[in-house]
VMD Tcl script that draws the C-alpha trace (Angstrom):
set ca {
  {0.20 7.40 12.50}
  {2.67 9.11 14.86}
  {2.99 12.04 12.46}
  {-0.79 12.37 12.21}
  {-1.23 12.37 16.00}
  {1.53 14.96 16.51}
  {0.12 17.06 13.67}
  {-3.34 16.91 15.25}
  {-1.86 18.01 18.59}
  {-0.05 20.95 16.95}
  {-3.21 22.03 15.12}
  {-5.17 21.92 18.37}
  {-2.60 24.07 20.20}
  {-2.42 26.59 17.36}
  {-6.21 26.76 17.19}
  {-6.38 27.44 20.94}
  {-3.83 30.26 20.60}
  {-5.67 31.70 17.61}
  {-8.99 31.73 19.49}
  {-7.32 33.42 22.47}
  {-5.71 36.05 20.23}
  {-8.98 36.77 18.46}
  {-10.77 37.11 21.78}
  {-8.05 39.46 23.05}
  {-8.05 41.47 19.83}
  {-11.82 41.93 20.00}
  {-11.48 43.56 23.44}
  {-8.33 45.58 22.81}
  {-10.02 48.64 21.38}
  {-9.03 50.66 18.33}
  {-6.39 53.00 19.83}
  {-2.62 53.04 19.39}
  {-1.99 51.52 22.81}
  {-3.25 48.14 23.86}
  {-6.05 48.32 26.42}
  {-4.22 46.38 29.15}
  {-0.96 48.29 28.64}
  {-2.86 51.60 28.63}
  {-4.50 50.76 31.98}
  {-1.14 49.79 33.49}
  {0.47 53.04 32.33}
  {-2.32 55.17 33.80}
  {-2.14 53.39 37.17}
  {1.65 53.67 37.19}
  {1.64 57.41 36.46}
  {-1.13 58.29 38.94}
  {0.53 56.27 41.72}
  {3.92 57.86 41.11}
  {2.37 61.36 40.90}
  {0.59 60.93 44.25}
  {3.87 59.73 45.76}
  {5.63 62.84 44.45}
  {3.00 65.08 46.05}
  {3.90 63.99 49.60}
  {7.63 64.64 49.24}
  {9.24 67.67 50.95}
  {11.36 68.79 48.02}
  {12.40 67.79 44.50}
  {15.63 66.07 45.63}
  {13.92 63.74 48.09}
  {11.11 63.20 45.59}
  {13.51 62.20 42.82}
  {15.33 59.84 45.16}
  {12.06 58.14 45.98}
  {10.91 58.05 42.32}
  {14.26 56.64 41.16}
  {13.53 53.54 43.21}
  {10.43 52.97 41.03}
  {12.33 53.05 37.71}
  {11.97 50.03 35.46}
  {13.12 49.18 31.97}
  {9.97 50.71 30.49}
  {9.15 53.60 32.85}
  {10.97 56.54 34.51}
  {9.56 59.30 36.76}
  {11.27 62.58 37.82}
  {10.42 66.00 39.27}
  {11.69 68.99 37.29}
  {11.35 72.74 37.08}
  {9.52 72.65 33.74}
  {7.50 70.30 31.53}
  {9.50 67.89 29.38}
  {6.88 68.26 26.61}
  {7.03 71.28 24.34}
  {4.56 70.19 21.61}
  {1.11 70.74 23.04}
  {-0.84 69.76 19.91}
  {-2.71 66.55 20.78}
  {-4.13 63.82 18.60}
  {-7.13 61.67 19.53}
  {-5.12 59.12 21.51}
  {-3.24 61.82 23.43}
  {-6.48 63.68 24.22}
  {-7.99 60.44 25.49}
  {-5.04 59.89 27.84}
  {-5.19 63.52 28.97}
  {-8.88 63.16 29.81}
  {-8.23 60.07 31.92}
  {-5.46 61.79 33.90}
  {-7.60 64.89 34.43}
  {-10.44 62.79 35.77}
  {-8.25 60.66 38.05}
  {-6.07 63.45 39.45}
  {-8.60 66.34 39.31}
  {-6.24 68.53 37.27}
  {-7.07 71.19 34.67}
  {-6.29 70.58 31.00}
  {-3.30 72.99 30.97}
  {-1.73 71.02 33.86}
  {-1.63 67.76 31.88}
  {0.71 67.40 28.90}
  {0.81 64.20 26.86}
  {3.03 63.18 23.93}
  {2.85 59.81 22.18}
  {5.57 59.18 19.58}
  {5.72 56.03 17.43}
  {9.12 54.45 16.87}
  {10.38 52.97 13.59}
  {10.57 49.19 13.38}
  {8.21 46.28 13.26}
  {8.81 45.23 16.86}
  {9.23 48.67 18.48}
  {6.84 50.09 21.06}
  {5.98 53.83 21.14}
  {7.43 56.44 23.51}
  {4.86 57.99 25.86}
  {5.78 61.18 27.73}
  {3.49 62.64 30.40}
  {4.04 65.91 32.29}
  {1.83 66.85 35.30}
  {2.06 70.22 37.04}
  {2.61 70.02 40.79}
  {0.55 72.26 43.12}
  {3.63 73.83 44.73}
  {5.37 74.55 41.44}
  {7.46 72.35 39.21}
  {6.45 69.46 37.04}
  {6.15 65.71 37.39}
  {7.67 64.19 34.20}
  {7.12 60.54 33.28}
  {8.59 58.55 30.36}
  {6.91 55.27 29.46}
  {7.30 52.49 26.86}
  {3.79 50.97 26.66}
  {2.83 48.13 24.31}
  {1.31 49.12 21.00}
  {-1.99 47.54 20.10}
  {-0.70 46.22 16.74}
  {2.34 44.62 18.40}
  {0.53 42.99 21.30}
  {-0.46 39.85 19.41}
  {3.09 39.26 18.18}
  {4.64 39.70 21.61}
  {2.05 37.39 23.14}
  {2.49 34.70 20.48}
  {6.27 34.91 20.70}
  {6.09 34.24 24.40}
  {3.09 31.94 24.75}
  {3.76 29.49 21.92}
  {7.26 28.42 23.06}
  {6.27 28.39 26.74}
  {3.00 26.49 26.39}
  {3.41 24.56 23.14}
  {6.90 23.08 23.39}
  {6.42 21.29 26.74}
  {3.06 19.93 25.57}
  {4.61 18.75 22.31}
  {7.51 17.03 24.08}
  {5.15 15.21 26.43}
  {2.77 14.45 23.57}
  {5.52 13.03 21.36}
  {6.75 10.79 24.19}
  {3.28 9.35 24.74}
  {2.55 9.09 21.00}
  {5.74 7.09 20.51}
  {4.75 4.86 23.43}
  {1.36 4.25 21.77}
  {2.70 3.79 18.24}
  {5.69 1.58 19.11}
  {3.59 -1.59 19.75}
  {1.62 -0.95 16.55}
  {4.86 -0.67 14.58}
  {6.15 -3.86 16.23}
  {2.88 -5.56 15.28}
  {3.29 -4.44 11.67}
  {6.85 -5.75 11.57}
  {5.68 -9.01 13.14}
  {3.00 -9.41 10.47}
  {5.64 -8.81 7.81}
  {7.83 -11.53 9.34}
  {4.88 -13.93 9.43}
  {4.34 -13.31 5.72}
  {7.94 -14.46 5.24}
  {7.42 -17.59 7.33}
  {9.15 -16.32 10.50}
  {7.11 -16.99 13.64}
  {8.19 -15.14 16.79}
  {5.95 -14.12 19.71}
  {5.84 -10.36 20.26}
  {6.48 -8.69 23.62}
  {3.36 -7.35 25.36}
  {4.11 -3.63 25.77}
  {2.30 -0.32 25.48}
  {-1.28 0.61 26.45}
  {-3.81 -2.03 27.44}
  {-5.51 -2.05 24.03}
  {-2.17 -2.51 22.26}
  {-1.25 -5.39 24.61}
  {-4.58 -7.08 23.91}
  {-4.06 -6.83 20.13}
  {-0.50 -8.15 20.48}
  {-1.67 -11.07 22.61}
  {-4.31 -11.95 19.99}
  {-1.63 -11.77 17.30}
  {0.59 -14.15 19.27}
  {-2.31 -16.59 19.67}
  {-2.94 -16.42 15.92}
  {0.75 -17.15 15.25}
  {0.69 -20.16 17.56}
  {-2.45 -21.58 15.93}
  {-1.04 -21.00 12.45}
  {2.19 -22.75 13.41}
  {0.30 -25.76 14.76}
  {-1.84 -25.90 11.62}
  {1.22 -25.86 9.36}
  {2.94 -28.56 11.39}
  {-0.15 -30.80 11.19}
  {-0.41 -30.02 7.48}
  {3.20 -31.04 6.90}
  {2.81 -34.29 8.85}
  {-0.33 -35.17 6.88}
  {1.37 -34.47 3.53}
  {4.42 -36.48 4.56}
  {2.17 -39.45 5.32}
  {0.30 -39.07 2.02}
  {3.60 -38.76 0.12}
  {4.92 -41.98 1.65}
  {1.73 -43.93 0.89}
  {1.43 -42.69 -2.71}
  {5.10 -43.36 -3.49}
  {4.76 -46.87 -2.07}
  {1.72 -47.53 -4.29}
  {3.47 -46.24 -7.42}
  {6.55 -48.36 -6.66}
  {4.34 -51.42 -6.20}
  {2.60 -50.79 -9.52}
  {5.95 -50.40 -11.28}
  {7.06 -53.79 -9.98}
  {3.80 -55.33 -11.15}
  {4.17 -53.71 -14.56}
  {7.54 -55.42 -15.01}
  {5.75 -58.78 -14.85}
  {3.53 -57.99 -17.82}
  {4.61 -60.07 -20.84}
  {3.20 -57.83 -23.56}
  {5.92 -55.29 -24.37}
  {3.51 -52.69 -25.75}
  {1.22 -52.89 -22.72}
  {4.15 -52.88 -20.32}
  {5.69 -49.80 -21.99}
  {2.35 -47.94 -21.85}
  {1.88 -48.82 -18.19}
  {5.40 -47.69 -17.30}
  {4.92 -44.39 -19.17}
  {1.64 -43.80 -17.34}
  {3.26 -44.61 -14.00}
  {6.11 -42.19 -14.69}
  {3.64 -39.43 -15.53}
  {1.64 -40.29 -12.44}
  {4.73 -40.22 -10.22}
  {5.79 -36.86 -11.68}
  {2.34 -35.38 -11.15}
  {2.17 -36.73 -7.59}
  {5.56 -35.20 -6.75}
  {4.64 -31.82 -8.23}
  {1.25 -31.82 -6.53}
  {2.70 -32.71 -3.13}
  {5.45 -30.14 -3.52}
  {2.89 -27.47 -4.39}
  {0.61 -28.42 -1.48}
  {3.40 -28.76 1.03}
  {4.89 -25.37 0.14}
  {8.46 -26.19 1.10}
  {9.21 -22.51 1.50}
  {8.04 -22.66 5.11}
  {10.61 -25.34 5.96}
  {13.55 -23.14 4.99}
  {14.97 -20.53 7.38}
  {14.97 -16.88 6.33}
  {18.43 -15.35 5.79}
  {19.89 -12.27 4.15}
  {21.20 -12.72 0.60}
  {22.12 -10.68 -2.46}
  {19.20 -11.21 -4.84}
  {21.18 -9.79 -7.73}
  {23.88 -12.42 -7.26}
  {21.21 -15.14 -6.99}
  {19.61 -14.06 -10.29}
  {23.04 -13.94 -11.98}
  {23.81 -17.44 -10.68}
  {20.51 -18.82 -12.02}
  {21.16 -17.23 -15.44}
  {24.68 -18.70 -15.54}
  {23.45 -22.19 -14.57}
  {20.75 -22.11 -17.24}
  {23.20 -20.91 -19.88}
  {25.66 -23.69 -18.93}
  {22.90 -26.21 -19.73}
  {22.77 -24.88 -23.29}
  {19.66 -22.73 -22.87}
  {19.31 -19.25 -24.34}
  {19.24 -17.45 -20.99}
  {21.10 -14.22 -20.20}
  {21.15 -11.48 -17.59}
  {20.59 -8.05 -19.13}
  {22.49 -6.15 -16.42}
  {25.30 -8.61 -15.83}
  {27.98 -5.88 -15.87}
  {28.19 -3.60 -12.84}
  {25.21 -5.05 -10.96}
  {25.01 -3.39 -7.53}
  {24.31 -5.58 -4.48}
  {20.60 -5.97 -3.73}
  {20.31 -7.33 -0.17}
  {17.07 -9.00 0.91}
  {15.91 -11.27 3.71}
  {14.25 -14.29 2.13}
  {14.36 -18.08 1.75}
  {16.92 -18.55 -1.04}
  {15.81 -22.03 -2.13}
  {12.19 -20.88 -2.46}
  {13.16 -17.80 -4.48}
  {15.48 -19.90 -6.65}
  {12.68 -22.37 -7.22}
  {10.23 -19.61 -8.26}
  {12.74 -17.99 -10.63}
  {13.76 -21.32 -12.12}
  {10.14 -22.20 -12.85}
  {9.60 -18.85 -14.56}
  {12.80 -19.20 -16.59}
  {11.85 -22.76 -17.59}
  {8.44 -21.49 -18.66}
  {10.04 -18.69 -20.75}
  {12.52 -21.06 -22.46}
  {9.90 -23.76 -23.05}
  {7.27 -21.51 -24.62}
  {9.27 -18.42 -25.65}
  {12.59 -19.96 -26.83}
  {14.72 -17.69 -24.60}
  {14.78 -15.79 -21.33}
  {16.23 -12.35 -20.63}
  {16.53 -11.53 -16.93}
  {16.83 -8.09 -15.35}
  {16.93 -7.06 -11.69}
  {16.80 -3.58 -10.17}
  {15.69 -1.78 -6.98}
  {12.09 -0.56 -6.85}
  {9.44 0.74 -4.46}
  {5.99 -0.60 -3.60}
  {3.12 0.24 -1.25}
  {3.70 3.95 -0.91}
  {7.50 3.98 -0.74}
  {8.50 0.58 0.66}
  {11.82 -0.65 -0.68}
  {11.60 -3.65 -2.97}
  {13.44 -5.51 -5.74}
  {12.02 -5.87 -9.24}
  {12.96 -8.93 -11.30}
  {11.77 -9.23 -14.91}
  {11.96 -12.25 -17.20}
  {11.26 -11.60 -20.91}
  {10.84 -14.14 -23.68}
  {10.15 -14.04 -27.45}
  {7.19 -16.40 -27.57}
  {3.64 -15.84 -28.83}
  {2.49 -14.39 -25.52}
  {-0.78 -15.17 -23.76}
  {-4.27 -13.82 -24.50}
  {-4.95 -10.97 -22.03}
  {-8.02 -12.76 -20.65}
  {-5.85 -15.76 -19.70}
  {-2.93 -13.95 -18.05}
  {-4.18 -14.74 -14.56}
  {-5.61 -18.18 -15.37}
  {-2.18 -19.65 -16.08}
  {-1.30 -19.31 -12.38}
  {-4.07 -21.73 -11.44}
  {-2.90 -25.28 -10.50}
  {-3.04 -27.80 -13.38}
  {-4.06 -25.12 -15.87}
  {-2.27 -25.64 -19.21}
  {-2.94 -23.18 -21.99}
  {-1.16 -25.42 -24.58}
  {-2.37 -28.84 -23.45}
  {-4.27 -29.58 -26.67}
  {-1.98 -27.75 -29.09}
  {1.50 -28.71 -27.82}
  {1.24 -31.91 -25.75}
  {4.86 -32.70 -26.48}
  {6.01 -29.85 -24.20}
  {4.80 -31.80 -21.18}
  {4.40 -30.40 -17.69}
  {1.72 -30.79 -15.07}
  {0.59 -27.16 -15.11}
  {2.03 -26.40 -11.68}
  {5.18 -24.42 -12.49}
  {3.60 -20.96 -12.43}
  {1.34 -21.87 -9.50}
  {4.39 -22.91 -7.47}
  {6.25 -19.73 -8.50}
  {3.36 -17.53 -7.35}
  {3.03 -19.49 -4.09}
  {6.73 -18.97 -3.30}
  {6.65 -15.25 -4.10}
  {3.38 -14.71 -2.18}
  {4.93 -16.45 0.84}
  {7.54 -13.64 0.88}
  {4.92 -10.89 0.72}
  {5.76 -10.25 -2.94}
  {3.83 -10.29 -6.18}
  {4.33 -11.89 -9.61}
  {2.42 -10.79 -12.72}
  {2.49 -11.58 -16.43}
  {2.08 -9.09 -19.27}
  {2.45 -9.14 -23.05}
  {5.34 -7.06 -24.33}
  {4.55 -4.42 -26.98}
  {7.39 -5.80 -29.18}
  {6.18 -9.38 -28.80}
  {6.69 -12.05 -26.21}
  {5.78 -12.34 -22.55}
  {7.17 -10.54 -19.50}
  {7.05 -11.95 -15.97}
  {7.52 -9.27 -13.30}
  {8.37 -10.09 -9.68}
  {8.21 -7.46 -6.94}
  {9.97 -8.74 -3.84}
  {9.87 -6.56 -0.67}
  {13.19 -6.05 1.03}
}
mol new
graphics top color blue
foreach p $ca { graphics top sphere $p radius 0.5 }
foreach p [lrange $ca 0 end-1] q [lrange $ca 1 end] { graphics top cylinder $p $q radius 0.2 }
display resetview
C-alpha cells in the first residue's frame, strides 16, 4: 500500500510537470531561441546600448558596461563591428528587425550573428553589433537559451527542487498512515496463531478507530474461548464420571459374554468421548507460541515412529537446514502424528519431507509432505475425510478402528496456525498430505 501511494504521488508530480512543459512548449514559438530567453536578450541589449549612448568616451563607456557583465552576457564599445559575416538567416533577420524597431536604427547599423554550439546541452552564441551615432560600434556577446534545450534545463531544475521535498514529506506521512495498518495485519496474524495482545492506538483517526475495534474483537474472542474451555471442562468431568460409573456396574454383571461386550462398548465410548472433547476443545489455544526448528521437530517425530517399529522415514534426514518458525510445538506435533498414523494405518508406510516454501504472493512458509503407498482416496472424497467422524473405510475395514477425528484434528491444528493441509493422490500410487505452515 505504501508503494502504491508513493507511486501515485510520483505520477501526479510528473504529470503536473509534463502539463507545464507542454503548455510552455506550445507558447515558445518555432525559432532557435526560446521566446522568454529571446525577450530577455533583446531587453538586455537595448538597455546596455542606451547606457553606452550617454557615455563621454569609449573608456568610460566600457568601464560602465563591464559592471553589467554576467556569465552569459558581455557588452563593449569598439572601433569596428565584431561581426564580419553579414549574411543573415531567418532567426537573425528577425532579431535584426526587433532591434531596428526598438532603437530606430537602419539595417546596415545592426549586425546579428547566431552560431549553434556542438553538444546536447550547449546553448548558442549570439553576437550583436550596433553602430553608435558618434562613430564606433557597440558589441554584445550573449549566451541565450535554445528553444530545444529549454525543456531539459527546466526539468533538470524543477523536478529536484519541487519533487524531492514533496516526496520526502509524502513518504513520511504515508509511512505514518501505513504503519498502523501493518501493525493491524501483524496483529491479525498473531491472533490466527492464538496470541492475543491489544494493539497500540496510533496513526490517523480512522486507523485508531479500526485498531480499537480490533482490540474489542480480540477481547470478546478471548472471553468466548475461556467460556468455551470452562464448559468443555465441565462436560468432560461429567461424561468421564458417567463412564466410570458404568464400568463399575458392568463388573457386577454375572454373564461373562454380556460383561465383556459392555466393557468393550464402554471402552469405545470413552475413546470417542476423549477424541471428541479434544477436537472440540482445540488444545492448541492453551499452549504458548514459541520459536522452534520445524525441521528438527519433523525429524524427531520420524525417529520416534521408527523406534516403535513403524515404516516411517525422513527423506531429507542428511543435511537438513534449520527451518525456524513461531508455533505451538505440541499442536504441530499432534497434527503431524495424526497424519503419520493415518499414512501408516492405511498406506503401510510414511515418507516425510520438509523444505522452505512461499505462499500468498511471496510470504515465507514451510512445506511438509507425508507420502504413503496405500490405495489412495477417490478424488471426490479428498476433502470429505477431513470432516469429523467421517470414515471412508468404516464398512470395509472395521478392524482398523478409529473415531474418524484424526484428520479433522490435524486440519484444526494447522488452521489455528494460519496454515493449510491438503490431500492428493500421487501419480505413482499412494496418498500425499501437504502442509503449508507460515513462518
